[in-house]
N, C-alpha and C positions, 0 to 999 in steps of 0.2 A: 503493501499499499504509498500511497507518500499523500501530496496534497492536494485537496481535491479543486479543482481549479472552471469553472462554473464556464460553461460554452455560453457565449453573449448574446438573447436575447432580445426581442424587443416586446414587452408583455402590453399585449391588445387582446387580453382576456376581462374576468369580470372581477379580477384580482387573484394577486397583487399586482399592482401597476408599476411601473419603473420608478425608482428610485434616484431621486435627484443626487446627482455628483458632490452638489454642495452636505447632505444629507451622510451621503459615505464619510467623505472626511470628518465630517463631525463625529459618528462612531468611532473612528478607528483611533481618535484622544483616548491621554490613557485616563483609565480606569481609579478615580477614588474612592471610599469608604460610603457607604450609603445611607453614614450619621454624618460624614463629616460637613462644619459650616455650610463652606463653596459648595457643595451640593446640594443643601440644605436654600443656600442661594436659590440654585437652580432649581429645585421642584416651585418656591415660590415664584419665579417667573414661568412654570408654562403652566399654571393654575391661570396667572392671571392670561395671557396668550388662548387659553383653551377659551377663558373667558370671551374673550373677545370674539373668534369665530364662533361660537356657543351663540353670538347678541345673549347673551345672559348675565346676572349680577350676582346669582349663586353662586352661594359661600362654598360651598359643597360641590365644589368643581376640582376634579384632579384626573388622572390617568390609571388607569385600572391596568393592575402588572399581567397583561393576560389581555387575547386575539378579543376582538368584537363579542364574539357567544358568551366569552367573560361578561361582558358588559350586561348583554341578556341575561342572564341567569342572577348580576345580582339585582337589576331590578327588579328582578321578581321575588326570588329570595328577601327581598328586604320588604316591601311591602305587603308581599301577599302570606298570609295566616290559614291554617288551616280551616275549612269552610267559607271563608272570601270568595265571593262573585268574582268572577273577573269575567267578561264579554272582549274575546277574540278577535279582530276582523283579519279574516284571513286571504289575499288575493296570492298567495307564492309560498315558497317554500319555506319560509322562514318565520311569516304569520303560522305556518304550523311550530314550530320550534317554538313560537311562544308558547301554542297552547300546551304542547310537552311540557311546558313548564309549572304550568300551571295544575296541572295533573299531577307532576312528582311531588308538588306543593300539597300536597291535597284540598286546593283549591276547588270552588265549583264550577266548570268551563262551561261559557257558554258562545258558543263558534259561531261564527257567522263570516257565510265565503261567500265570493266576488270572482267571477269568472277570473282565469289567469291572464294574463295581458291584459286586464282594465283596473283602473284606480277605484280604489272601495268607496261605494253608493254611499254618500252621508245618508240617504231615505233608509238604509236598513241600519244604519247605527242605530238611529231615533227611532224605531218599532224595534229594537232591542232594548234601546231605556225603556221604552215605555213596557213591554213585556215584563222586564228585571231592574222594579225602582230601587230596590235591596243591592243593584253590585257598585264593590269601593272601585275597580279597575278598570279600564279602557285599555287597549293593548293594540299596535296594529305599526306596519313597516312604513317609512316617511316613503323609502326609495327601497324599493321590492329587485332585489340582487338577480334574483332567478328571471325574471319577467321585464327588466330595465320598466317600468311604472313606477308612476311619483305618483301620488296620490295627498290631497288638501288637509295637508294637515294643521291650518289655521281653524279652519272649518269642523272637522273629528274632535281635537282639541276645545273650542269650542263650549260644541254640543255635551259632551265627557263633562266638564266642568259647569255647566248651566244645571244638569244632573246630579252634581255634587260629587262625579268620582273624581279619581285620579287617572293619571293617563301618563303612560309608559310607549316614547316612541323609539323606534327603528332607525338613527339615522346613521348606518355604516354606510350606505353609497353614497349618503348624499353630502354629508359633511365637507363643505369649499364646492362644490363640484355643482350646487344649485343652493339656495337661499334656504337658510338653518334660523329660523329664527325663536328660540325656546323662549324667553319672553314674551315678545311678543303674538306665541301661542300660546302664552299661558299653558306649558307642556309642565310636566311633574317631574320625570325618570325620563332621561335622554344619554345614546350610549352611540359608541361611532367607534370606528375602527383606524388603525393609522395604512394600511399598506391599499388606502383607495386613493379620492383624488388628496390624501395629505401630501402622496408621492415616499411614504417612511416608510420603515421596513415592518413588516408582519410583526406581532406580539404583545399590543398594546390597545389598550381603549380606552378614547377619551370618552369620560361621565359624567353626570350632573345631575344635581338632586334639585326642586326647589325646598325653601324654606316650609312649603305643606309635608310635602313630601318625607323632612327630615321628621317632622314634628310625629308624621304619622310611625316611625322607626324608632322614636324614641318612648314612643308609649304606646310599644306591642305588647300583646297577652305572652306571648310566646317568643323563647328565645329564637332565634335568626340560626335557620338550619344548617349556614354553611359557616364555618369561623372565618376562610382568606378571603371571603368576600361579603362579612361581615363591616357597616358600613359606621357601626360605631368602634367598630377595633380601627379600622382604616381612618380613622380621622383623627387618633391620635397619631399617627408617623404623618399625615395629609393634614396636618390640622394650623395652628397661624405659633409663630414666634421660634425660637432657637430651639428650644428643646422640644424633642420627641421621641413618644414611646416608639421604640422597636416592634418591629407587627413582620416583617417579612424583606431578606433583601431585595431589593429593589433594584432589576437590569437600568444599572447605571447608564451603560453609552450606546444598547436603548433607547433612555430619556436622552442623552444628549442628539440624540437624529430627532427626538420631538420636536425636541427645544427647535432644532434648526428649523422642521420643518412648518415647525407655525408661524418662525419668524418670517422664512418665504412667505407664508400665505397672508402675512399682513401689511408685507413691505410691497406686493402685488395692489390688496383688496380686495375684498369681501367681493365687491358687485363687479372689478375685474375679472375677479377670477370667473364668477359663472358666470361673465361677457366670452371669455375665451375658448369654456367650455360649449355652449350653444356654437359659437359660429364656428367651432372646428367639426360640435354636428351636422353644422348646416352643410358642410363644405361634406363629409362624407354621407351621409343622405344626398348631395345633389350628385355623386359619384358612383353611387349604388345600385341610385334609381334608372338613372343613365343605364345603364347595364341591364338594367333588367328585374332587379332582384327587391325584392319589398319588403317594409314595415311591418313587424307583426304586430304592435303596440301602436292604436291610432297617436295621432299627432299633437295634439292638447294633452296627452296624457304622460308624454314617452317622457323617460329621461335625455339629457344631451349626452352624457358620461356613460352610460349604457345602452349599448342599441342591439335590440334581437332583431335579425334580421333571418327572414323565411329561405328554408332550404329548395331548392328549385326541386321540382320532381325530377327522378330520377335519381338524382345525384346521393353518393352516400359521403353522410357531412365530415363524420370520422375519419375518410381518409381524405380529406378535401383541409384538412385540420393537422393532420401527419403532416400533408405533404407541404403545406405553407411552414409547419415549424423546422422540418428538413435540408426545405430547397431556400426559404427567406432567415430562418432563426426567428422564423414570426407567430407567436403567441396568442390565437384566439380562443372563447371558449364553445361548451356545448351547450345543449341546455337539457333542464333539470326537472326530475318529476314527470310531470304531463306532454312536458314540452321537449323529451329525451329526444335526437334523432330528427325533432323536426324545425330548431332555428342553430342559428350561431348568436353567440354574448359578441360584442364586439363591443370593449372599453378603450374606451378617450378620458381618462383619472388621471388629473395632477401634470404630474411632469410630462406623461405619455400624449398626452390633449395639446400637440403640438401638429402644425401641417406637415414637416416631414414624415412622419408616422402617418396621418393618414394617406399622403400620398402610395407610403409603405404597402401599407392596405390595400389604399385600391387598386395598385399594380402588382401585388402578388394572388392577392386574391382572383384576379381577370387572370394570370398566365393561370394558376392552375387551374380554373375551370375551364377555360379554353383547350388545356391540354385532354380535360375528360370530355370533352365537346356538351358540355354542359349546355342547355337554351338561354345565351348572354348575347347580349349585346357590345361588342369589341370597338376597343379603339373609341372609345367616346366621353369614357370614366372623367377620364383626367381635363380634357377640357372644360369639363361639369363641376366639374373639381373647381377647377380655376377662376369661374364664368361664378360661382359663390363665393369663394375670397374677393373677388374685385366689387360683387355687389354689398358686399357684409359695410 
C-alpha cells in the first residue's frame, strides 16, 4: 500500500460538490487543541458567520460535528418526546428519513405525502393541522435533494406557527444556493450540510435553534435520547465566554475549512451567490433543452443548484454516468427511490456553479449521448448556453 492520491474529478452530482481551493488550503493548517483559546475564538467567529448565512439572530447557532443527517437527528431527538404528534410533509427521500426519526423516537407520526418532483402543497398542511390540532411539530425539506424541488418554506412555517407548532426545516441543499431566511420564516430548528453550496468538505452540519425551540428543550419531561446530540450538553462547549465544558473533540481542521467557506460566502454576498446559482442554472437549462433533454420538475418549483433531467427513451442512465466519469472525470448523480433509472441529478452547487463547469457538462453529455446513438440534437447546446449567458 501507499499514500492514496485521488483522481481529480469535477463533482456535479447531488453532493459532495467541488471543494474550493481556499478551503482545502485552510484545512491543511496546523491542528490546535479543541480547547485552545485561539480555537475558541475561531468557534465564536464561525457562530457569527453561520448566523449571517442562515439570516438569524438565534444564539443557538453552531456546526454539529457530523454530517447533515446528524443535523436532522439532532432536531428530532431534542424536540420530540414519546407520544408527541409530528406532521412530516414528504415529497422525496429525505422527508421519509424525517418520518423514520419520529417513529424511532416514539412520536406519533402524521405523514402527508406530495408527489415526487413537486413542491409541498400548503393546502395539504392546512388540512392536516385541522385534522390534528394537537400537533407539536411540523417538519419538511426546503430543498429536497432527491428530487431537485424547492418548497415554500415561508408559507409552511407561517401556517405551522399560527397553529402553535414548532417547525423543523431541512436546508441541506439550499443554504447559500438559494434564499434561506430562518428569522424571516419563523423556523425553529434548521440544519444544513457543508458539502453542498458551501463548497466545503463533508462532515459538518450547520445548525440553528430558535429561542422558542430552546425553551422546549430545556423544559422536556424526558432526557434527550442521544447523549452526543443533546443540545443541553453541546452548548456547554459551544456557549459563550472563554471557559468551555469538554463535550467532544471537535474536528479542528474541518472547522478551519468551514470558517473559510463562510468567509467566502459572506465576501461574495448572499444575494450575489443566489444570483450566480440561478444564472448558471439558466445556462445549463438552455443547453440541455436545446439538446432535446427535458427537466423533471416544473420551472417554478425547481432548485437552480440541483437539476433533475429526464433520461431519454432507450438510454441506460448508469452507462452514461460511468462513461462521463471514465472519459471526462465528471460526476453526475442518479435518481433515488421511485426516480431510480429515470433521471439524472446534475448539481451546480457552490464552487462547482461556474460557467466552465456548465460548458464541460454540456459538451461531455452531448459526446457520450451521441456515441450511444441517443435521440438528441447535436451541435446546438453550447450556442444556447452562450446565448443564455449573454442575455443574463
